[in-house]
Structures are given as C-alpha cells and as structure tokens.
DRENSE-266436 format. One line per 3 residues: their letters; for each residue y, x, z of C-alpha. Coordinates in Angstrom, 1 decimal, padded with zeros to 4 digits. Last residue first. Example, Ala and Ser with C-alpha at 12.3 -4.5 7.8 and 13.67 -1.06 7.14 Angstrom:
BEGIN
SA = -001.1:013.7:007.1 ~ -004.5:012.3:007.8
//
This chain:
BEGIN
YPL = 116.2:075.9:120.0 ~ 115.1:079.4:118.9 ~ 112.5:081.4:120.8
CEI = 113.6:085.0:120.8 ~ 111.7:088.2:121.4 ~ 113.0:091.5:122.7
LRT = 110.7:094.6:122.4 ~ 111.7:097.4:124.8 ~ 113.1:100.9:124.7
TAE = 113.4:103.0:127.9 ~ 110.1:104.7:128.5 ~ 109.3:105.0:124.8
LKK = 112.7:106.5:124.1 ~ 112.1:109.1:126.8 ~ 108.7:110.0:125.4
AAE = 110.1:110.2:121.9 ~ 112.8:112.6:123.0 ~ 110.2:114.8:124.7
EPR = 108.2:115.0:121.4 ~ 111.4:115.7:119.4 ~ 112.3:118.6:121.8
VEE = 115.5:118.0:123.6 ~ 118.5:120.2:122.7 ~ 120.9:121.2:125.4
NSV = 124.5:120.5:124.4 ~ 125.1:118.0:127.2 ~ 127.9:115.9:128.5
REE = 126.5:112.7:130.0 ~ 127.8:109.2:130.6 ~ 125.7:106.8:132.8
YQI = 126.2:103.0:132.5 ~ 127.2:100.2:134.7 ~ 127.9:096.8:133.2
GNT = 131.2:095.2:134.3 ~ 131.7:093.1:131.1 ~ 134.7:094.9:129.7
QMF = 133.2:098.3:130.7 ~ 130.0:097.4:128.9 ~ 131.7:096.4:125.7
IKA = 134.0:099.4:125.7 ~ 130.9:101.6:126.2 ~ 129.2:099.9:123.2
MSG = 132.3:100.5:121.1 ~ 132.2:104.3:122.0 ~ 128.5:104.4:121.1
RVA = 129.4:103.3:117.6 ~ 127.5:100.3:116.2 ~ 124.8:101.4:113.8
FNV = 124.4:101.2:110.1 ~ 121.8:101.8:107.3 ~ 122.1:102.9:103.7
NQA = 118.9:104.8:103.0 ~ 118.8:103.7:099.4 ~ 121.1:101.7:097.2
IDG = 119.6:100.2:094.0 ~ 122.3:100.0:091.2 ~ 123.5:097.2:089.0
TVS = 126.6:096.8:091.2 ~ 126.6:093.1:092.0 ~ 122.9:092.1:091.9
AVE = 122.0:095.5:093.1 ~ 124.2:095.0:096.2 ~ 122.3:091.8:096.9
MVD = 118.9:093.5:096.3 ~ 119.9:096.5:098.5 ~ 120.8:094.3:101.5
LKS = 122.2:097.2:103.5 ~ 120.5:097.8:106.8 ~ 121.7:096.5:110.2
VVV = 122.8:097.0:113.8 ~ 121.2:100.1:115.4 ~ 123.2:100.9:118.6
GVV = 125.0:104.2:118.8 ~ 125.6:107.6:120.3 ~ 123.0:107.4:123.2
NGS = 122.1:110.7:124.7 ~ 118.7:112.4:124.0 ~ 120.2:115.9:123.6
RDV = 119.6:115.9:119.8 ~ 121.6:112.7:119.5 ~ 120.4:109.1:120.3
VPG = 120.5:105.9:118.3 ~ 119.2:103.0:120.5 ~ 117.6:099.8:119.2
GSN = 119.5:096.5:118.9 ~ 118.2:095.8:115.4 ~ 115.0:097.6:114.6
GPQ = 113.2:094.3:114.1 ~ 113.7:094.1:110.4 ~ 113.6:097.6:109.0
VPA = 115.8:100.7:109.4 ~ 115.1:104.2:108.1 ~ 117.3:107.0:109.6
SMQ = 120.0:107.8:106.9 ~ 123.0:106.8:109.0 ~ 126.3:105.0:108.5
FST = 128.8:104.5:111.3 ~ 130.2:101.5:113.1 ~ 133.4:100.2:114.8
EDG = 135.5:101.9:112.1 ~ 134.5:099.5:109.3 ~ 135.5:101.2:106.1
RLG = 134.0:098.6:103.8 ~ 130.5:099.0:105.4 ~ 130.5:101.5:108.2
KMA = 132.6:104.6:108.9 ~ 131.7:108.1:110.0 ~ 129.4:108.6:107.0
SIS = 125.8:109.9:106.6 ~ 124.9:110.6:110.2 ~ 121.4:112.0:110.2
GRS = 117.8:111.0:110.2 ~ 114.8:110.6:112.5 ~ 112.4:107.7:113.2
VNL = 110.5:106.4:116.3 ~ 108.5:103.2:116.0 ~ 107.3:101.4:119.2
GGL = 104.1:099.4:119.0 ~ 102.1:098.1:116.1 ~ 103.4:097.3:112.6
LGH = 102.7:093.9:111.1 ~ 103.2:091.7:114.2 ~ 106.6:093.2:114.8
LPY = 108.2:094.3:111.5 ~ 110.3:097.0:113.2 ~ 110.0:097.6:117.0
GAI = 112.7:100.2:117.8 ~ 113.7:103.8:118.2 ~ 116.3:105.9:116.5
TID = 116.8:109.7:116.3 ~ 119.9:111.5:115.2 ~ 120.8:114.8:113.6
ANL = 124.5:115.4:112.9 ~ 125.7:115.1:109.3 ~ 129.2:113.8:110.4
GIE = 129.9:114.2:114.1 ~ 128.8:112.3:117.2 ~ 131.6:111.0:119.5
RAA = 131.7:112.6:123.0 ~ 130.5:111.6:126.4 ~ 127.0:110.8:125.1
FPL = 125.5:107.8:126.8 ~ 122.6:108.0:129.3 ~ 119.3:106.2:128.6
HAV = 117.4:104.3:131.4 ~ 114.3:104.5:133.5 ~ 113.7:101.4:135.5
EQS = 114.3:100.3:139.1 ~ 112.0:097.4:140.4 ~ 113.0:093.8:140.7
IRP = 112.3:092.3:137.3 ~ 113.7:089.2:135.6 ~ 114.7:091.0:132.3
KVA = 118.4:091.6:131.9 ~ 120.3:091.1:128.7 ~ 123.6:092.6:127.3
ALD = 124.8:091.7:123.8 ~ 126.4:093.5:120.9 ~ 127.6:092.4:117.5
FAR = 130.9:094.1:118.1 ~ 133.0:091.0:117.2 ~ 130.0:088.7:118.2
SVA = 130.3:090.0:121.8 ~ 127.7:088.7:124.3 ~ 127.2:089.1:128.0
IID = 124.5:088.3:130.7 ~ 121.6:086.9:128.6 ~ 118.6:086.4:130.9
APK = 115.0:087.6:130.5 ~ 111.5:086.2:130.8 ~ 108.7:088.8:130.5
GDV = 106.8:089.2:127.1 ~ 108.0:092.8:126.6 ~ 111.5:091.5:127.1
TID = 111.6:087.7:126.7 ~ 114.3:085.3:125.4 ~ 114.6:081.6:125.7
SCG = 116.6:078.9:123.9 ~ 117.8:081.4:121.4 ~ 120.6:080.7:118.9
EIV = 121.9:084.3:118.9 ~ 119.6:086.8:120.8 ~ 119.1:089.3:118.0
HAN = 122.4:088.5:116.4 ~ 124.3:089.7:119.5 ~ 122.6:093.1:119.1
TLM = 120.9:094.8:122.1 ~ 121.9:096.5:125.3 ~ 119.9:096.3:128.5
EGD = 120.4:095.8:132.3 ~ 117.4:096.9:134.3 ~ 119.1:097.9:137.5
SNV = 118.5:101.6:136.7 ~ 121.1:101.6:134.0 ~ 121.4:101.4:130.1
FFG = 117.9:100.0:129.4 ~ 117.1:099.5:125.7 ~ 116.8:096.6:123.3
TGS = 114.9:095.7:120.1 ~ 114.5:092.7:117.9 ~ 112.3:089.7:117.5
TRG = 112.0:086.2:116.0 ~ 109.9:083.3:117.0 ~ 109.5:079.7:115.7
QAE = 106.4:079.8:113.4 ~ 108.8:080.0:110.5 ~ 110.1:083.1:112.1
SPS = 106.7:084.8:111.8 ~ 106.4:083.8:108.1 ~ 109.9:085.2:107.4
ERR = 112.8:082.8:107.3 ~ 115.3:083.2:104.5 ~ 118.1:085.6:104.3
NLD = 121.1:084.5:102.2 ~ 120.9:085.6:098.6 ~ 122.9:082.7:097.3
PTA = 124.0:083.8:093.8 ~ 127.0:086.2:093.5 ~ 130.7:085.6:092.9
VRD = 132.3:089.0:092.7 ~ 134.9:090.5:095.2 ~ 132.9:090.9:098.4
ARD = 130.1:093.0:096.9 ~ 132.6:095.0:095.0 ~ 132.9:097.3:098.0
ISQ = 129.4:098.7:097.1 ~ 131.3:101.0:094.8 ~ 130.9:102.6:091.3
PSH = 127.4:101.2:090.5 ~ 128.7:098.9:087.7 ~ 128.7:095.2:087.2
DDE = 130.6:094.6:083.9 ~ 131.1:090.9:084.6 ~ 127.5:090.4:083.7
ALF = 125.2:093.5:083.3 ~ 123.3:092.9:086.5 ~ 122.6:089.3:085.4
SIL = 121.4:090.4:082.0 ~ 119.0:092.9:083.6 ~ 117.8:090.2:085.9
DTT = 117.3:087.7:083.1 ~ 115.4:090.3:081.0 ~ 113.1:090.9:084.0
YAL = 112.5:087.2:084.4 ~ 111.6:087.0:080.7 ~ 109.4:090.1:081.2
LLG = 107.4:088.1:083.8 ~ 107.3:084.9:081.7 ~ 105.6:086.5:078.7
DTE = 106.8:087.3:075.2 ~ 106.5:091.1:075.6 ~ 103.2:090.7:077.4
PLM = 103.0:092.5:080.8 ~ 101.5:096.0:080.8 ~ 097.9:096.2:082.2
AVP = 095.4:095.4:079.5 ~ 091.9:096.5:080.6 ~ 090.5:100.0:080.2
SGV = 086.9:100.2:078.9 ~ 083.9:099.7:081.1 ~ 083.6:099.4:084.9
VIS = 087.0:099.3:086.5 ~ 088.9:101.7:088.9 ~ 092.6:100.5:089.3
STI = 092.7:100.0:093.1 ~ 091.7:103.6:093.8 ~ 094.3:105.1:091.5
LGF = 097.1:102.7:092.6 ~ 096.5:103.5:096.3 ~ 096.3:107.3:095.9
EQR = 099.6:107.2:094.0 ~ 101.1:105.5:097.0 ~ 099.3:107.7:099.6
SAN = 100.3:111.0:098.0 ~ 102.4:112.2:100.9 ~ 099.7:111.3:103.3
SGF = 097.5:113.9:101.7 ~ 094.8:113.1:099.1 ~ 091.1:113.0:098.4
LAV = 089.6:110.9:095.5 ~ 086.0:110.6:094.5 ~ 084.9:108.5:091.4
TSW = 081.2:108.0:090.8 ~ 079.0:106.7:088.1 ~ 075.6:106.2:089.9
TGG = 072.5:106.5:087.8 ~ 070.1:103.9:086.3 ~ 072.3:102.9:083.3
ILD = 075.3:102.1:085.5 ~ 075.1:101.8:089.3 ~ 078.8:102.1:090.4
SRI = 080.0:104.7:093.0 ~ 083.3:104.6:094.7 ~ 084.5:107.4:097.0
YGS = 087.8:107.6:098.9 ~ 089.3:110.1:101.3 ~ 092.7:109.9:103.1
GDL = 095.4:112.1:104.5 ~ 096.9:114.1:107.4 ~ 095.5:112.4:110.5
FDV = 092.4:111.4:108.5 ~ 091.6:108.1:106.9 ~ 088.3:106.9:105.4
ATV = 087.0:105.0:102.4 ~ 083.4:104.6:101.4 ~ 082.4:102.4:098.5
WRN = 078.9:101.8:097.1 ~ 078.2:099.4:094.1 ~ 075.1:098.1:092.3
SQR = 072.8:097.0:095.2 ~ 075.8:096.6:097.5 ~ 076.9:098.8:100.4
VTY = 080.7:098.6:100.8 ~ 082.3:100.8:103.5 ~ 085.6:101.1:105.3
PEG = 085.5:103.9:107.9 ~ 086.6:103.1:111.4 ~ 089.8:104.6:112.8
VLG = 091.2:108.1:112.3 ~ 088.4:110.5:111.2 ~ 088.6:114.1:112.5
EAG = 085.0:115.1:111.6 ~ 083.2:113.7:108.6 ~ 080.4:111.2:109.1
WLN = 081.4:108.6:106.4 ~ 082.4:111.4:104.0 ~ 079.1:113.2:104.4
SHL = 077.2:110.0:104.3 ~ 078.8:109.0:101.0 ~ 078.0:112.3:099.3
DLL = 074.5:112.6:100.7 ~ 073.4:109.0:099.9 ~ 074.7:109.2:096.3
EPD = 073.0:112.6:095.8 ~ 069.7:111.1:096.9 ~ 070.1:108.1:094.5
TLD = 071.1:110.3:091.6 ~ 074.8:110.9:090.9 ~ 077.2:111.1:087.9
TFM = 080.6:112.7:088.4 ~ 084.3:112.2:088.4 ~ 086.7:114.0:090.7
LTM = 090.3:113.5:091.8 ~ 092.2:115.9:094.0 ~ 095.5:115.3:095.8
DQG = 097.9:117.7:097.6 ~ 101.0:116.6:095.7 ~ 103.1:118.1:092.9
THE = 100.6:119.3:090.3 ~ 097.9:116.7:091.1 ~ 094.4:118.1:090.6
WKE = 091.6:117.0:088.4 ~ 087.8:117.8:088.7 ~ 085.3:116.7:086.1
LLG = 081.5:116.9:086.8 ~ 078.8:115.8:084.4 ~ 078.1:119.3:083.2
ERE = 080.9:121.5:084.4 ~ 084.6:120.7:083.9 ~ 087.1:122.1:086.3
VLR = 090.9:122.3:086.7 ~ 092.0:119.4:084.6 ~ 095.7:118.8:085.3
MKK = 097.5:115.8:086.7 ~ 101.3:115.1:086.9 ~ 102.0:114.0:083.4
MPM = 098.7:112.2:083.4 ~ 099.6:109.8:086.3 ~ 096.1:108.2:086.3
MVS = 094.8:104.7:086.0 ~ 091.0:104.5:086.0 ~ 088.2:103.8:083.5
LAL = 084.4:103.8:083.9 ~ 081.5:104.0:081.5 ~ 080.5:107.3:083.1
YNI = 080.3:109.3:079.8 ~ 083.4:107.5:078.5 ~ 085.8:108.2:081.4
NKA = 088.6:106.1:079.8 ~ 092.0:107.0:081.3 ~ 094.3:104.0:081.9
EWG = 097.8:105.5:081.7 ~ 100.6:106.6:084.0 ~ 102.8:109.3:082.4
DAI = 104.8:110.1:085.5 ~ 108.3:109.2:084.2 ~ 107.1:106.4:082.0
FTD = 105.0:104.7:084.7 ~ 107.7:105.2:087.2 ~ 110.4:103.6:085.1
ITT = 107.9:100.7:084.3 ~ 107.4:100.3:088.1 ~ 111.1:100.1:088.9
MVL = 112.0:097.5:086.4 ~ 108.8:095.4:086.8 ~ 109.1:095.4:090.6
YAA = 112.7:094.2:090.3 ~ 111.5:091.3:088.1 ~ 109.0:090.3:090.7
DAN = 111.8:090.5:093.3 ~ 114.0:088.3:091.1 ~ 111.2:085.6:091.2
LPV = 111.8:085.5:095.0 ~ 109.6:086.7:097.8 ~ 110.4:085.7:101.4
RDF = 113.1:087.7:103.1 ~ 114.0:091.0:104.8 ~ 114.9:092.8:101.5
KQR = 112.6:095.9:101.3 ~ 110.3:095.4:104.3 ~ 110.0:091.6:104.0
TFR = 110.0:091.8:100.2 ~ 107.1:094.3:100.1 ~ 105.1:092.6:102.9
EIA = 105.4:089.2:101.1 ~ 104.3:090.9:097.9 ~ 101.2:092.3:099.6
SQS = 100.4:089.0:101.4 ~ 100.4:087.2:098.1 ~ 098.0:089.8:096.6
GRG = 095.7:089.7:099.6 ~ 095.7:085.9:099.8 ~ 094.7:085.5:096.2
WAG = 096.1:086.4:092.8 ~ 093.1:087.4:090.7 ~ 094.6:089.7:088.2
DIL = 091.9:092.3:088.6 ~ 093.7:095.2:090.2 ~ 091.2:095.5:093.0
GTY = 092.6:095.4:096.6 ~ 094.8:097.8:098.4 ~ 098.3:096.4:097.9
HGE = 101.4:097.3:099.9 ~ 101.9:101.0:099.1 ~ 104.6:100.6:096.5
LAL = 102.2:101.9:093.9 ~ 099.7:099.2:095.0 ~ 102.5:096.6:094.7
AAQ = 103.2:097.7:091.1 ~ 099.5:097.6:090.2 ~ 099.2:094.1:091.7
LFR = 102.3:093.1:089.7 ~ 100.7:094.5:086.5 ~ 097.5:092.7:087.1
KEV = 099.4:089.5:087.6 ~ 101.1:089.9:084.3 ~ 097.8:090.6:082.6
LSF = 096.2:087.4:084.0 ~ 099.2:085.4:082.8 ~ 101.9:084.2:085.1
PRA = 102.6:080.5:085.8 ~ 100.7:080.6:089.1 ~ 102.4:083.6:090.7
DFE = 105.2:081.6:092.4 ~ 108.2:083.5:093.9 ~ 110.9:081.3:095.5
NWL = 113.7:080.5:093.2 ~ 116.5:083.1:092.8 ~ 115.5:084.3:089.4
RSS = 115.4:080.7:088.1 ~ 119.2:080.6:088.4 ~ 119.7:083.5:086.0
QST = 120.1:082.3:082.4 ~ 121.1:078.7:083.0 ~ 123.5:079.7:085.7
AHQ = 125.0:082.5:083.7 ~ 125.7:080.4:080.7 ~ 127.3:077.6:082.7
SNE = 129.2:080.2:084.7 ~ 130.8:081.7:081.6 ~ 131.9:078.4:080.1
RWE = 133.3:077.2:083.5 ~ 134.9:080.5:084.4 ~ 137.6:080.6:081.7
IQR = 139.4:083.6:083.1 ~ 143.2:083.5:083.7 ~ 145.2:086.6:082.9
LYM = 147.0:089.5:084.6 ~ 147.4:088.4:088.2 ~ 149.5:090.7:090.5
QGT = 152.5:088.3:090.7 ~ 150.2:085.5:091.9 ~ 152.4:084.8:095.0
SCY = 149.2:085.0:097.1 ~ 147.8:083.2:100.1 ~ 144.7:084.4:101.9
ADE = 140.9:083.6:102.1 ~ 138.8:086.0:104.2 ~ 137.5:083.3:106.6
PFI = 136.4:081.0:103.8 ~ 138.4:077.9:102.9 ~ 137.3:074.3:103.4
GAQ = 135.6:075.0:106.7 ~ 138.0:072.7:108.6 ~ 139.4:075.6:110.6
KGS = 139.8:077.7:107.5 ~ 141.7:074.8:105.8 ~ 143.9:074.3:108.8
ALV = 144.9:078.0:108.9 ~ 145.6:078.1:105.1 ~ 147.7:074.9:105.1
APA = 149.7:076.2:108.2 ~ 150.3:079.6:106.6 ~ 151.3:078.1:103.2
SSV = 153.9:075.6:104.5 ~ 157.0:077.7:103.8 ~ 155.6:079.1:100.6
DVV = 155.0:075.7:099.1 ~ 151.5:075.0:098.1 ~ 149.3:075.7:095.0
TTT = 145.5:074.9:095.2 ~ 142.1:076.4:094.6 ~ 142.6:079.9:093.5
IAF = 139.7:082.4:092.9 ~ 140.9:086.0:092.5 ~ 139.0:088.6:090.5
WGN = 139.5:092.2:091.4 ~ 140.3:095.0:089.0 ~ 143.5:096.1:090.8
RSE = 145.7:094.4:088.2 ~ 144.1:091.0:088.9 ~ 141.9:088.8:086.7
FVR = 142.4:085.2:087.5 ~ 140.0:082.4:088.3 ~ 141.0:078.7:088.6
ADD = 139.4:076.2:090.9 ~ 140.5:072.5:091.1 ~ 137.7:070.4:089.8
SWQ = 134.9:072.9:090.4 ~ 135.9:073.6:094.0 ~ 132.7:072.1:095.5
NTI = 132.1:075.1:097.9 ~ 128.7:076.0:096.3 ~ 130.1:075.5:092.8
IM = 133.0:077.8:093.3 ~ 131.0:080.4:095.1
//
C-alpha cells in the first residue's frame, strides 16, 4: 500500500494497542485536520477509509522499509501471471494431477502442458478466484493437493501382471475380489469400483460395446479406437463409466472404473493417471521452482503473524495487488451477470457492478435500458425493450431468519456453463462482510455471473439479491486460512427501499406455504435472465 501510493518518503507504521497497524503519512494541526483530510481524499491522495488520529493508541513504530524489502523480494513473483514454461516435466505432471483432482483436467497426466492443461488452470482460477491464473495459484494447488494426497494415501500402484500403473487413494480403497487375472477394488466412502483385467480380442469387443451401448446414457460416448489402445467413456445421470485397454504382449491390459457423481474428482485423477509400464515421478522436486513458489506462499502467509482468527484483518494489513483481472471472455469485450423481473412491465433488478461502465446492455440478447442505479446498495434497475407482460417474482413481506433455507438462480461462468443454474443453501449470518447490515451471508454457491440473481425463500418470495463471493485467495493471503462457502446478498428490504425511491413497482407477499423445489426452479427459470454488458 505504501509503495503503491508513493508514500515511501513520508510514511511511518505504528503498532496500535488494538492489534491494528496504522500507516501515517503526515502531521497537521488539529484545527486544519478535517480540511486536509477531505481535500486529500478528493484528490485521491488518501484512501476513502483514511482518518486523523492523535496517536495516543500507538505503542511503537515499525521499521517497515527493511521488512517490506525482504517481503517484496520473497513474494512478488507469486503475483505474476502463471507461466508453465519454466517448470520441469514432473512439476507439470503434478499440476495436471492437482487440476484433475479439482475436476478441471481430463487429459493424460504426461507433463505436456498444452491447450487442455492451460484451459484447466484457467477454469480453476476463474471459478475459485475470478481471475486469470497467477503463480500463487499454482502454489495454492500444491498445498491443497499434497494435503489430500497424504490424507487419502494417493500413490501410483504398479499393476505388474498388466504392465500398467495407476494413481489410487489407497487409504480409501479395499481389494474385494481377486480371481485369475481379475482384481476388483471398491472405495470405502464413495460408490466407486475399479477393476483390472486382461482381455482377448473378443472379450475386448464385448466389454467396450456393452458400455458404449448401455441404457440411460447422457450425451454421446467418448471413444478411442486405435490399433494398440481402446477407450470408452460415458456419463449417466448418476455417475460415469470408463474403460481403457492397451495392447501389451498380444492381449489387452484393461482398467475399468465406475463411479457416482460424488466420486467425480477422484474418478478424474484415476483415469488421467493410467500409464503403460512402471509409475512415473509425480511429486515436484524439492529443489524445483514449483516448491519454491509454495515456500514463498507459506512464508507470505506467515508474515506479520497472519492468523485465521478473523477476515476483518483484510482491511488492516498491507497486501499485494490482488485486484481482479479480465477473464478471457472479458478480454474480448463482453461481461455478464444476472437479473430478474420484479413487475409485469418488465422492469428488472440486478447489481450496479454488473452494468457499470457499459455502453450497451442486453437481456437475453435483446437491447435494454438502465433506469436506476445505486452504488451504495450495489443495485440497478434495467428494462429490456419489450412490449408484452412478463412473469415476475414477488418479494417477501418479512425479513428472512438465520439458518433459513434459500434458493438462488443465475448464469454463472456464462460461455463455460450452459443455461440457468439453480442452487440451494441457507442463511449463514444476518450481516455481511465487516458487519454490513445491508447484506447477509449465505452458503449457496456463487460464481462469476451469479451477481444480480434472485435469492428466494421456501415460498418462492425474494429475500435478497446475490451480490458477491468472498475472494478466498485474498483472505488466505491475510489470514493464512482458506474460507469456504462465504457468499453475500443484498437484503430484500434494501432492494425494496431502492425500488420505492426510484418509483419501481413491485409485489409484496406474505406466505408460509412451501413451494416444491422443482416448482421453485420453474418460477426462477421464467423470471431470471442473462444480462450482458458491452464496455465503452
């Protein structure tokens, strides 16, 4: 913060009695302090949350220049954009395995960092942190994946009689059958079965054909039919099936895996890790660049005694620039969010940040106009240029309570995910970040593109407007802890004040009648729309 604002010549840092650290930049007379502070904020010299202090609460001065020089040299490379080229083959294999375990990578774990691998890490960081990949994200993957490997006992198992090897979570797998050339393993905590066998040509044809032609398939099967390798992969409503056969020594060494949707991430790592021959090195080298990044991240999280006590420390400690960067779709000039109809005339609510800086907006591809904006509430009203009446959502007459069930709807990760996404959760806290009383915290999952979507109660009445998710990487950089399911919505009462102030009609409803989840989804589908913005 000091370097970014060019305060290096004048800044002093003090430790305060309440545990905060104060940055001071100048000393002024008490009588002129309010005017100096106001003019400094207006000129952009001081941040909006700056204030004047007598200094009576300060305990000691901190020599920030020595500390920051060490911290910058140690951690600045973490915040550079991710580049896989300097990594070794083994390090890239490990990142592919980590991304497979996160559910984003489906190719072979071979260390060849091509378009599929790069797209996987971009999907991961876009979903997790809403930005392009940074070196810190690769370090974060190392930390979380190694923890998972240790906890679940992941290791490369050598299937000697088939001349194959495959990664398996051995602490969670048990051998349930061994007969001749057949081995059958089951997962102890998930509905997942892994089989190894050796097949003749007719047996190969039967096994793959049976899976390819199975009833209840979702989408088209994925198949590979080469002279030395056959692969068949299918999806069902409740899970997936995968068979890979390699021609070795005149017969087909075969791995077959079947798992429920709940096992999809482990399923992905197992199928991606199959190799012919002995296991390959997977863990990153101790003297390599990837673990050096990880050490930097761990050191950064430990600086200034960062602890997971409270996310409130995020505005007290100087942190690196983690401002959101453009996603690939934004780089092409278009961003998106969600909105919903609040009356039959077609007026909609969304977030102010969804339509901010737009030269044109569209609702489901049709031109729309902005009719009201409040940056204080982060709310906006828009109206598509349509003439017919539309279905709309009523607002709940009463505030929702703590731990109440809610449903949200929106268009997250538009262009990657298709169509409306409906998710469920509950009210986690009645206040937002840092005690903000205009919002509440909820557990329903929020991704980029959900902003502006409705939050409805069990009766299908609006109780809030989705506004944001916590930047877990930024909080981790401050607290040393990874926050999960911390998402926020503007209170419905604030939305009603916004609409009343701007003369927007809405319906209010008192109802304790519970709507079935399927019916709620239909109503949300009829009233929730994709909003796209074309920036200036």
